[in-house]
C-alpha positions as CSV (number, residue, x, y, z in Angstrom):
1,M,0.0,0.0,0.0
2,I,1.3,3.4,-1.0
3,N,1.0,6.6,0.7
4,T,-0.2,8.9,-1.1
5,T,-0.2,12.4,1.7
6,N,2.7,13.5,3.9
7,D,0.5,12.1,6.4
8,P,1.5,9.9,8.8
9,S,-2.1,9.1,9.9
10,T,-4.1,8.8,6.4
11,P,-4.5,5.7,5.6
12,P,-2.5,3.9,2.0
13,T,-4.8,4.0,-0.4
14,Q,-5.3,0.9,-2.8
15,R,-3.1,2.6,-6.5
16,S,-1.2,0.8,-8.5
17,I,2.4,2.0,-9.2
18,G,1.9,2.0,-12.8
19,E,-1.9,4.4,-11.8
20,L,0.4,7.1,-9.5
21,V,2.4,7.1,-11.8
22,Q,0.3,8.7,-14.9
23,S,-2.0,11.1,-11.8
24,I,1.8,12.1,-11.6
25,R,2.3,13.1,-15.6
26,D,-1.5,14.1,-15.9
27,E,-1.1,16.6,-13.0
28,L,2.8,17.6,-14.5
29,L,1.5,17.9,-18.0
30,G,-1.8,20.3,-16.7
31,V,1.4,22.3,-15.2
32,V,3.4,22.6,-18.1
33,H,0.0,23.9,-19.8
34,H,-1.6,25.9,-17.5
35,E,2.3,27.8,-17.4
36,I,1.3,27.2,-21.1
37,D,-0.9,29.6,-21.1
38,I,0.4,32.3,-18.7
39,A,2.7,33.0,-21.1
40,K,0.3,33.1,-24.0
41,K,-1.1,35.9,-22.1
42,E,1.8,37.8,-21.1
43,F,3.9,38.3,-24.6
44,T,0.5,38.8,-26.0
45,A,-0.2,41.5,-23.8
46,L,3.7,42.7,-24.3
47,A,3.8,42.4,-27.9
48,I,0.4,45.0,-28.5
49,K,2.2,47.1,-26.1
50,V,5.3,46.0,-28.7
51,G,3.3,47.3,-31.2
52,I,2.1,50.4,-30.2
53,I,5.5,51.9,-29.8
54,A,6.6,51.1,-32.7
55,A,3.5,53.1,-34.5
56,M,3.7,56.2,-32.7
57,A,7.5,55.7,-32.7
58,A,7.1,56.1,-36.4
59,V,4.6,58.4,-35.5
60,L,6.9,60.6,-33.9
61,L,9.6,60.0,-37.0
62,F,7.7,60.7,-40.2
63,L,6.4,63.9,-38.1
64,L,10.1,64.3,-37.4
65,L,10.9,64.6,-40.7
66,S,8.0,67.0,-41.7
67,A,9.4,69.2,-39.1
68,W,13.2,68.1,-41.1
69,V,11.9,69.3,-44.6
70,M,10.2,72.4,-43.6
71,L,13.4,73.4,-42.0
72,L,15.9,73.3,-44.8
73,F,12.8,74.9,-46.7
74,A,13.0,77.3,-44.4
75,A,16.6,77.7,-44.4
76,A,16.5,78.3,-48.6
77,T,14.0,80.8,-48.0
78,G,16.5,82.7,-45.7
79,L,19.1,82.5,-48.4
80,E,16.8,83.5,-50.4
81,A,15.7,86.6,-48.9
82,L,19.4,87.7,-48.1
83,G,19.7,88.0,-52.7
84,L,20.1,84.1,-52.9
85,S,18.4,83.8,-56.5
86,Y,16.5,81.0,-55.2
87,W,17.9,78.4,-57.3
88,L,20.6,79.2,-55.9
89,S,19.5,78.7,-52.4
90,F,18.4,74.9,-52.0
91,L,21.3,74.6,-54.5
92,I,24.0,75.4,-51.0
93,I,20.9,74.0,-48.9
94,A,21.5,70.7,-50.7
95,G,26.0,71.1,-51.5
96,V,25.8,71.4,-46.7
97,F,24.3,68.0,-47.3
98,I,26.1,66.5,-49.5
99,L,29.7,67.4,-47.5
100,L,28.1,66.4,-43.8
101,G,27.8,62.7,-46.1
102,A,29.9,62.6,-47.5
103,I,32.5,63.3,-43.9
104,A,30.1,61.3,-41.7
105,G,30.5,58.4,-44.5
106,L,34.5,58.9,-45.0
107,V,34.4,58.6,-40.6
108,A,32.4,56.0,-41.4
109,F,34.6,53.8,-43.7
110,L,37.5,54.8,-41.5
111,V,35.8,52.9,-38.2
112,S,35.0,50.4,-40.5
113,K,38.8,49.5,-41.6
114,R,40.1,49.3,-37.8
115,L,37.5,47.6,-36.8
116,K,39.4,43.4,-36.5
117,A,37.8,40.5,-36.1
118,P,37.2,38.1,-33.0
119,E,40.6,36.7,-32.7
120,T,40.3,35.3,-29.3
121,T,36.4,34.4,-30.0
122,I,37.8,32.6,-33.7
123,Q,40.4,30.8,-31.8
124,T,38.4,29.5,-29.3
125,A,35.8,28.7,-31.3
126,Q,38.2,25.9,-33.3
127,S,39.5,25.0,-30.9
128,A,36.3,23.8,-29.5
129,V,36.0,21.6,-32.9
130,E,38.6,19.9,-32.6
131,A,38.3,18.7,-30.0
132,V,35.4,17.6,-31.1
133,Q,36.5,16.3,-33.4
134,G,39.2,14.5,-32.0
135,K,42.1,16.4,-32.4
136,R,44.1,17.3,-30.1
137,R,46.0,20.9,-30.0
138,Q,49.9,20.3,-29.9
139,N,50.8,23.8,-27.4
140,A,47.6,21.8,-25.9
141,V,48.6,20.3,-22.4
142,S,47.8,16.9,-21.1
143,Y,46.5,15.6,-18.0
144,D,50.0,14.0,-17.2
145,D,51.4,17.3,-17.4
146,T,48.9,18.9,-15.5
147,F,50.0,16.1,-12.6
148,E,52.6,16.4,-12.7
149,E,53.4,19.5,-12.6
150,L,51.4,19.1,-9.7
151,Y,52.5,15.5,-7.6
152,G,55.9,15.4,-9.0
153,K,54.5,11.7,-10.3
154,Q,54.8,11.0,-13.9
155,V,52.0,8.8,-14.3
156,S,49.9,7.6,-18.3
157,A,46.2,8.0,-17.7
158,R,45.8,5.7,-21.4
159,V,45.3,2.8,-21.1
160,D,47.4,0.2,-23.6
C-alpha cells in the first residue's frame, strides 16, 4: 500500500505504482499547459504594447522628418531673402548636406578599416571544434603534464 500524502496518520490508498505514475504525469502535463497559457497571455499583452510603441515611433519619425524638411525649406528661403536666387539657395543647402554626408561616410569607412575579427573567439571556437573532432592542439596541456606539475609524479592516464 502507498500513502499518497505526507501525513502518516492518513491510511494508504489502493492505487498501483502505474496509476500513481499516470497521475503524476497528468498533473505535470496540467502544470505545463497552465504555464504555457500564462506565457501566451503575457506575450500577447507584451506584443500589443510593442506594436503600439512601434506605431508611435513611426508617427514620431514621420513628423520629425516632415519638420526637418520644413526647416530646410526655411533655410533655403532665408538664403533667398538675403539676396541669393531661389535655385542657388536650395543648391547651397543641398551641397551642405552632401558635404556632411560625405564626412559621415568617410568617418564610417575609417572606423570600419580599424575593425578586427574577434580573434580569441575564433581561436577558442576552432579549438572546441577540434576537441569535438578528437584532434589535439600541439601546445595543449595534457592530463599527464598537469598531474606531474602538481604532484611531481610521473603517471600515465592512457590505457594501452
